[in-house]
C-alpha positions in Angstrom: 100.0 79.1 95.5 103.2 79.7 97.3 106.4 79.4 95.2 109.3 77.3 96.4 112.7 78.5 97.1 114.9 79.6 94.3 116.2 76.9 91.9 119.8 76.1 92.5 122.4 77.9 90.3 123.6 74.5 89.1 120.2 73.5 87.8 119.8 76.9 86.1 123.2 76.5 84.4 122.4 73.0 83.2 119.0 74.2 81.7 120.6 77.3 80.1 123.3 75.1 78.6 120.8 72.6 77.3 118.7 75.4 75.7 121.7 77.0 74.1 122.8 73.7 72.6 119.3 72.8 71.4 119.1 69.5 73.2 115.3 69.7 73.7 115.0 66.2 75.2 117.4 67.1 78.0 115.5 70.4 78.7 112.1 68.6 78.8 113.4 65.9 81.1 115.0 68.5 83.5 112.0 70.7 83.5 109.5 68.0 84.2 111.6 66.7 87.1 111.2 70.1 88.9 108.2 71.1 91.1 105.6 73.2 89.3 106.6 76.3 91.4 110.2 76.0 90.3 109.2 75.7 86.6 107.1 78.8 87.0 110.0 80.6 88.7 112.3 79.6 85.8 109.7 81.0 83.3 109.4 84.3 85.1 113.2 84.6 85.4 113.7 84.1 81.7 113.7 86.8 79.0 110.7 86.7 76.7 112.4 84.7 73.9 113.0 81.7 76.2 109.6 81.7 77.9 107.5 80.1 75.1 110.2 77.6 74.5 110.2 76.5 78.2 106.4 76.5 78.3 106.2 74.2 75.3 108.6 71.8 77.0 106.2 71.3 80.0 104.2 68.1 80.0 100.5 68.7 79.2 99.3 67.1 82.5 101.5 69.6 84.5 100.6 72.7 82.6 97.7 73.7 84.9 99.9 73.5 88.0 102.7 75.5 86.4 100.2 78.1 85.1 98.7 78.5 88.6 102.1 79.5 90.0 102.7 82.3 87.4 101.9 85.9 87.8 98.7 87.4 86.3 100.5 88.9 83.3 102.1 85.7 82.2 99.0 83.7 82.9 97.0 86.0 80.6 99.7 85.8 77.9 99.7 82.0 77.8 96.0 81.6 78.2 95.4 84.0 75.3 97.1 81.5 73.0 94.7 78.6 74.0 91.1 77.8 73.0 88.3 77.1 75.5 88.7 73.3 75.3 92.5 73.5 76.0 91.9 75.7 79.0 89.2 73.3 80.3 91.6 70.4 80.0 94.4 72.3 81.6 92.4 73.1 84.7 91.0 69.6 85.2 93.2 68.6 88.3 93.4 72.1 89.9 91.6 73.3 93.0 88.5 75.5 92.5 90.1 78.7 93.8 93.1 78.2 91.5 90.9 77.6 88.5 88.9 80.7 89.4 92.1 82.8 89.5 93.2 81.5 86.1 89.8 82.1 84.5 89.7 85.7 85.8 92.5 86.4 83.3 90.2 85.6 80.4 87.5 87.7 78.6 83.9 86.9 79.8 83.0 85.2 76.5 85.9 82.8 76.7 85.1 82.0 80.4 81.6 81.0 79.4 83.1 78.7 76.7 85.5 77.1 79.2 82.6 76.5 81.7 80.5 75.0 79.0 83.4 72.6 78.2 83.4 71.3 81.8 81.2 68.6 83.2 78.1 69.7 85.2 79.5 69.0 88.7 82.8 70.8 88.1 81.0 73.8 86.5 78.6 74.1 89.4 81.4 74.1 92.0 83.5 76.6 90.0 80.6 79.0 89.4 80.0 79.1 93.2 83.6 80.3 93.8 83.6 82.7 90.8 80.4 84.3 92.1 82.6 86.2 94.7 85.3 88.8 94.1 88.9 87.4 94.4 89.7 89.7 97.3 87.1 88.3 99.7 86.9 85.0 101.5 84.5 83.6 98.9 87.1 84.1 96.2 89.8 82.4 98.3 87.8 79.4 99.4 87.9 75.8 98.0 84.7 73.8 97.9 86.6 70.5 98.5 85.7 69.7 102.1 84.9 66.7 104.3 81.8 67.2 106.4 80.4 65.0 109.1 77.4 65.0 111.5 77.5 65.5 115.2 75.6 62.4 116.1 78.1 60.0 114.5 80.7 58.1 116.6 84.4 58.5 116.0 84.5 54.9 114.9 82.0 55.6 112.1 83.9 58.7 111.1 87.2 56.7 110.8 85.5 54.1 108.7 84.1 56.8 106.5 87.5 58.4 106.0 89.0 55.0 105.0 86.6 54.8 102.1 88.3 57.8 100.5 91.4 57.1 98.4 92.8 60.4 99.6 91.6 63.5 101.6 91.9 67.1 100.5 95.3 68.8 101.1 95.7 70.9 104.2 93.0 68.9 106.0 93.6 69.4 109.7 89.9 69.4 110.8 86.7 67.7 109.7 83.8 70.2 109.5 80.7 69.3 111.5 77.4 70.4 109.9 73.7 69.8 110.6 71.2 68.4 108.1 70.8 71.9 106.5 74.6 72.0 106.0 75.0 74.8 108.6 78.3 75.0 110.4 78.3 73.6 113.9 82.0 73.1 114.8 85.2 71.3 114.0 86.6 67.9 114.8 90.5 68.1 114.7 92.1 65.1 113.1 94.5 64.8 116.1 91.5 64.4 118.4 89.9 61.9 116.1 93.1 59.7 116.0 93.7 59.6 119.8 90.2 59.5 121.2 87.9 56.6 122.2 86.3 55.4 119.0 83.0 54.9 120.9 82.8 58.7 121.7 80.5 60.8 119.6 81.5 63.7 117.4 79.3 66.0 119.5 81.4 65.1 122.6 84.8 65.7 121.0 84.2 68.5 118.5 85.4 72.1 119.0 82.6 74.8 119.0 84.5 77.9 120.0 86.1 78.6 116.6 84.0 80.9 114.5 83.8 80.4 110.8 84.8 83.1 108.3 81.9 85.0 106.6 82.0 84.7 102.9 82.4 88.5 102.2 85.3 89.0 104.7 88.1 90.9 103.0 91.2 88.9 102.2 93.4 91.1 104.4 91.1 90.4 107.4 91.2 86.6 106.5 95.0 86.8 106.6 95.0 88.5 110.0 92.6 85.8 111.4 94.9 83.0 110.2 98.0 84.8 111.6 96.4 85.6 114.9 94.9 82.1 115.5 97.7 80.0 113.8 95.1 78.2 111.5 96.0 75.8 108.8 92.4 75.9 107.4 89.1 77.6 108.2 85.5 77.0 107.1 83.6 79.7 105.1 79.9 80.3 105.6 77.2 82.5 104.1 75.0 84.9 106.0 72.7 82.1 107.2 75.7 80.0 108.5 75.6 77.5 105.7 78.9 76.0 104.9 80.2 77.0 101.5 83.9 75.8 101.6 87.1 76.3 103.4 90.3 78.5 103.1 93.7 76.9 103.5 97.0 78.4 104.6 98.6 78.2 101.2 96.1 80.7 99.8 96.5 83.0 102.8 100.3 83.1 102.3 99.5 84.2 98.7 97.4 87.0 100.1 100.2 88.1 102.4 102.8 88.0 99.6 100.6 89.9 97.2 99.8 92.6 99.8 103.6 93.0 100.4 104.3 93.2 96.7 101.5 95.7 96.2 102.8 98.0 98.9 106.3 97.8 97.6 105.5 98.3 94.0 102.8 100.9 94.6 105.4 103.2 96.1 107.0 103.4 92.7 103.7 103.5 90.8 104.1 100.0 89.5 101.6 97.1 89.3 102.2 94.4 91.9 102.1 91.8 89.0 104.6 93.8 86.9 106.8 91.4 84.9 110.5 91.8 85.6 111.3 90.8 82.0 108.3 92.5 80.3 108.9 93.8 76.8 109.8 97.5 76.4 106.5 98.4 74.9 104.6 97.2 78.0 107.1 98.3 80.7 107.7 101.9 79.5 104.1 103.4 79.5 103.3 102.8 83.2 106.6 104.2 84.3 106.1 107.2 82.0 102.7 108.0 83.6 104.1 107.9 87.1 107.1 110.1 86.1 104.6 112.6 84.7 102.7 112.7 88.0 105.9 113.3 89.9 106.9 116.0 87.4 103.7 117.9 88.3 104.6 117.8 92.0 108.1 119.0 91.1 106.6 122.0 89.3 104.5 122.8 92.4 107.6 122.8 94.6 109.6 124.9 91.9 106.8 127.4 91.8 107.2 128.0 95.5 110.9 128.6 95.0 110.2 131.0 92.2 108.2 133.2 94.5 111.4 134.0 96.4 113.9 134.4 93.6 114.8 137.9 94.6 115.6 136.8 98.1 117.8 133.9 96.8 119.7 136.4 94.6 120.5 138.5 97.6 121.6 135.5 99.8 123.0 132.7 97.7 123.5 130.5 100.8 119.7 130.0 100.8 120.0 128.0 97.5 122.7 125.8 99.0 120.8 125.0 102.2 117.2 124.6 100.7 117.6 120.9 99.9 118.5 120.1 103.5 115.2 121.4 104.9 113.2 119.6 102.2 115.1 116.4 102.5 114.9 116.2 106.3 111.2 116.8 106.2 110.7 114.1 103.5 112.7 111.5 105.4 110.9 112.2 108.7 107.5 112.1 107.0 108.3 108.9 105.2 109.2 107.2 108.5 105.8 108.2 110.0 103.9 107.3 106.8 105.5 103.9 106.5 104.8 103.1 110.1 101.1 104.1 109.9 100.5 102.3 106.6 102.0 99.2 108.1 99.8 99.6 111.2 96.7 100.0 109.0 97.6 96.9 106.9 98.0 94.8 110.1 94.8 96.1 111.6 96.6 97.7 114.6 95.1 101.2 114.0 91.5 102.0 114.7 89.3 104.9 115.8 90.2 104.4 119.4 93.9 104.8 119.1 94.4 107.2 116.2 94.5 110.3 118.4 97.2 108.8 120.6 99.3 107.8 117.6 99.0 111.2 116.0 100.0 113.0 119.3 103.0 110.7 119.7 104.2 111.3 116.2 103.9 115.1 116.7 106.0 114.8 119.9 108.7 112.8 117.9 108.5 115.5 115.2 109.1 118.3 117.7 112.0 116.4 119.5 113.8 115.5 116.2 113.1 118.9 114.8 114.7 120.7 117.8 117.6 118.2 117.9 118.6 118.4 114.3 117.7 122.0 113.9 120.4 122.8 116.5 122.9 120.6 114.7 122.2 122.2 111.3 122.1 125.7 112.7 125.6 125.4 114.1 126.9 123.7 110.9 125.3 126.4 108.6 126.5 129.3 110.8 130.1 128.0 110.8 129.9 127.2 107.0 128.7 130.7 105.9 130.0 132.6 109.0 126.4 133.9 109.5 124.5 133.0 112.6 121.3 134.5 111.1 121.3 131.8 108.4 121.7 129.2 111.1 118.7 130.6 113.0 116.5 130.7 109.9 117.3 127.1 108.8 116.7 125.9 112.4 113.3 127.5 112.5 112.4 126.1 109.1 113.5 122.6 110.0 111.4 122.6 113.2 108.3 123.7 111.2 108.9 121.2 108.4 109.6 118.2 110.6 106.5 118.8 112.8 104.5 119.2 109.6 106.0 116.0 108.1 105.1 114.1 111.3 101.5 115.4 111.2 100.9 114.8 107.5 102.6 111.4 107.6 100.3 110.3 110.4 97.0 111.8 109.2 97.4 111.3 105.4 97.2 107.5 105.3 94.2 107.5 107.8 92.4 110.0 105.6 93.2 108.2 102.4 92.0 104.9 103.8 88.7 106.5 104.8 88.1 107.8 101.3 89.2 104.4 99.9 92.5 105.4 98.3 95.5 103.1 98.8 97.9 105.2 100.9 100.8 103.0 99.8 100.1 104.2 96.2 99.5 107.9 96.6 100.8 108.7 100.1 104.4 109.1 99.2 103.8 111.5 96.3 101.5 113.7 98.4 103.8 113.6 101.4 106.9 114.6 99.4 105.0 117.5 97.8 103.8 118.8 101.1 107.2 118.6 102.8 108.9 120.2 99.8 106.4 123.0 99.7 106.4 123.6 103.5 110.1 123.4 103.7 110.8 125.9 100.9 108.0 128.2 102.0 109.1 128.3 105.6 112.8 128.7 104.9 112.5 131.2 102.1 109.6 133.0 103.7 111.4 133.5 106.9 114.5 134.6 105.0 112.5 137.1 103.0 111.0 138.6 106.2 114.4 138.8 107.8 116.4 140.2 104.9 113.7 142.4 103.5 
């Protein structure tokens, strides 16, 4: 679910003061007056020693809603302290997709115990959602739908709706199915409310909106919602049978998680990384990523080592080397970021890849020539040697063109071999631009000063 805006500083100050003073009644009253998303935000924003205290203050009937708003790490932490019966009770009033997300944090044995503790109807609905991976439409869908038949009149449909004490959240359409529960179309509620009650559903329903196939990737689901401005959409199996529906709140989660994943992956971190995770959990993952980067540094250093005699002859080379590598790294990162974003948004396909690569090469050439001229003049004046200026200019053109090419091609290649370019692209690109920058600059210098 989507979290609300940040809690006001005044509320946080009051809660902190109440916790410090030990007035548990005040803390409980303030916590349970907040929306579940705000309570979850408060837990995630608190150091570990306060988290269990806050969790214990949450009313039992609200625990499920609060838990559904927490990140995976904290969900697993709190769920690990409960037995199967407690988990089953905690999920009683949650939607199927939210329950499935929670149960996926538990070991398989515990999941079976939780399912056994549920009544038969709830268990059957939940098993249908859990049958699908969480990153496809089937894992996002909710089975709580209102279906109607095309032969009914709108008056009958209205009387049918009035028999319900409430309708599912985010209901903007009624789903029209046949006797085999196959999807036919949608009847918008706005149409139902303003149309002649004697009209039939068949006359008023919308049939040009395609349902979402159950195995559609969640990123494609998000694109469909964004492109069509949907609030909800039906989900069907291969035969067209209605399985459930996806609502906009779950799609916003997908968008947010994808953004988190891209941002955190660039630093080698998990998208669910806990800001206040204990030292023992936070340090190892960062250490691994630093080790990987250290390997790339050794690769770049080994290239420099090949030209140590040239550097000893012309010390200015050592001063100017970082400029060539840094400019290439920045230029490559610009292209890489643009292409990764285009892939994520579905803008880049086989038909336009060549055009995009050619454009980035032209930009690389233009920027390479422009800034090579600037650096050449600056370096020549700095060291009173126009030869140095010419060498660094040539190296910069080579490196910026290489950076543009690699930045455009690398994410396309990684996507094809099913590697997340947001995770590994930056490391590979930096290594390439460093190696090419040092090799071109020092290699040309070696040839010139030999």
